[in-house]
N, C-alpha and C positions, 0 to 999 in steps of 0.2 A: 851362774851369778851368785857370787861371797853373800854368805849369812851376815859379815859385820858390816856389810853396806846400812843394812837395816836399820837405822838406831835416830827416831825421830816421829813424826807423825805422819800419816797415811789417812786415806780414805777411801772406802767405793763404792760405785755406783756400779747397773748394771750397765757393761760395755764398758767404765770403766775404773783403773786402779792408780791412786795418786802418791806420791810419798815426798817427802818434803826433809833433807837430812844431808848424811855425808852422800858420797859416791866414791865409791872404789873399785880395787880393780877386779878383774873377773878372769875365770876360764873361760876356754870359749863354747859358746852356747846358742842357740836359736831356740825361739818361741812366738805363738801364732798370733803375739799381740804388737801391734804398731807402739815400739817404743820412745817415745820423745825427750831429749834428758836436757834441762836448762843448768844453766851458772851462772856466777859474774866470772869464773876463770875459765878458759878454756878444758875445754873433756880430748880427750885423744881415743878414740874408738880404731879398733883395726877391722876391718871388711873381711870378706871369703876370700878375697883375691891377694889380703897381706897387706891394700892399704890401707893406709894411717889417715882417718878423717878427723879433723881438728877445730875444733869453734866453741863458741858460748853454747851454742845450740844446736844440737843433733838429731836425727829422726834417724832410728835403725826398721827395716821395713820389714815386711812379717815375716814368718819363713826364714831368716836369712841368719846365719853364718855371722858369729863378731866376738868380739870380747874388749874389753875395757884396760886399756894401758896405763891412761892418766885420768883418774877422778876429779875430783872437787869437793873441798872441805865442806863447804854448804851448796845444797843444789837442790832440785826437784825430779823427779822421775814419773813421765805419767804412759802408763797400759792404754792401747785405742784397745777395742775388737775391731777386728779390721772390715766385721759386715757392718759398720757403723757407717753415718755418713763422715762424722769426725775422721774415724780411721780409716776409711778410704780416703778421704781428703789428705792425709798427711802420708798415708803410705804411697798415691800419685806424686806429692810435691817431692819427696828426696828422689823416684823415679824420676821426675824431669829435671830437678837445679839441682841435685846428689843431698847427700845425707848430708851435708852443713849450709847448702844454700839460701836463698828465699828471703824476704823480709825478716829483721828480727822477732822472735818468738815471746819476748821477756822485754822488761823495762830494767833498768841499772837497780828500782829497790825489789824486785824479783825475789830474794831470800826470805822477805819479811813480810809479804803477801800472805795471805791465808790460803789456804790448797784453793778451796770453793773459788776465789778471784781468779787466781792461775788456771784454773781448768776456763772458766768463763772467759778470760782475755785468748784465752788460744782456739777454744772455740770460735771466736769473734775474727780471728784471723786465719784461721781454717775453711771456714763453712761462710759462706753471703749471710747477713743478717735479717733476711728475711725465711734464709732456711728453718733457723732457729727461730724466727716469731712463730712460724707455720706450729710447729709443735708443740706451742706452748697451748693449744688449742686443741682438745683430745673430743675425737666421740664418746660418747658416754657408756658406748660399750668396753671401750678401750678402757677408759678410768674405770669401769669395775673389774675388767677382769686385771689389772694393774692391782687392785686392792685384794682380788679375791687369792691372787698367786702367790703373795709368801705362806697364807696358809693351806693352800692346796700344798705346796713343796714340803712342806712339816708334814704330811698325812703319809707322802708318800711317790709313788709316780703320776706326772702331770698331762693328763689326756688333753691336747688341742681338741678333740670332738668334746668333750665332756667339760670345757671352759668353754667354748663356744653357745653351749644349751642353756649352762647358767647365764650366759648375759646378754642370753634372748636373738644370736645372730648364726649365720651359717659359719661355718669351717671355713670355708676359702674368702667370706666377707673379714671376719677376723681376722684371719691371718696377714690379708691384704692394710685391713686398716693400722694391724697391729705392729706391723714392721715398718710403714710409709711414720704413722704418728710419734711412735716410741724407739724409731730407729734401732731396731734387733728384732731379728725375726723369734715370736713365741718361744721356739727354744728353745736361742741362746740367751734369752732373758732367764728362763727355768736357771739355764745353768750357771751363772754369774748369782743369780739369787742363793743356790746352794755353795756355789763357794763362799760368798759373804756371810752364809749362815754357817759355815765350817771355820771358817777364819774368827768366826765371832767364839765358837766354841771352845777352840786353838787357844785364843787369848786369855780366856777365863781360867783355864786352866786345866779343861779336858782331853784325855791322849788322843792321838791319830785319829785309834778306830772307832772310839764314842762319837767325836765331832764329824766322821766319815759317815756314820750313820745316821746320826741327828740330822746330817745337809743330804739327806737321799742318797751317797752312793754308796757303790757295792760293798768295798773296807777301805783300810788307809790306804791301800796300792793303788786304789783306781781314785782314791783322792790326791795321790802325792804326784801319780800320772797326770791326773788333770791339770794341777799346776803347774809341774814341769814344762805339759804342753803349751800353756799360755802365756804364762809369766815368765820361764827358764828359771824357776826356784823351788824349793818344798813348800810345804804351809808355814813352816815349821819356822823358816824363815821368814814369812809372814805375818808372823806373830809375836818374836820373841825383840822385847826392849822398845816398843813403838806404841804410840797412842795410838786408836783409830778413831774415826769418824762412820760408822755405817748405818746405811741408810737406805729400805729396799727401791724406792722410786729416785728415779732423775729427777 
């Protein structure tokens, strides 16, 4: 994706990266995250077969080659980890009804809403209400693990066995509860914390090497490769001219 797209505001949470601003043309690329684009004017995305997908909402499934032919002056782009319930639902929706099919994902005033509201509304459409409600009540060990993880990530590699010991339950119990109640496996959650940390450091002025080391990546190449694999973007494109809202908790 071209770096010029990223001028506006963005937020990142474990499993979610959302951006609001102009959506421009891109080269052909693919990424592991499911991508949801919405705008008040039609977008045109060319899929891996060369077919044009046109609409005011477009969902690009995970790991699929595509490019944006016609963007929008103002819109939103939401990346969802396909391991999350919302990511799985979005991926399945575009498989069932096509990239532009299904109920509308936005209202007529959507460019003026906060990104947090946009994400909440997307989740209400993509997921049954009872699933969202279920995730609001977390087991004490899961809540404790979420509190501990940002600090552990800053110290170096995170072992699930060590985390389970710290919160007082077995590894198998923690991995099951965490995936069920947080919506991401522990390892994927840790990866998103590392990405959040790296983006924060780059936005604050660190070079890629310093940001990568602070976030627990082996080097800047590892950080860049991970960003491209998940978002189709280098970390520099996620940091320039963007006002970030970064929070380690969902």
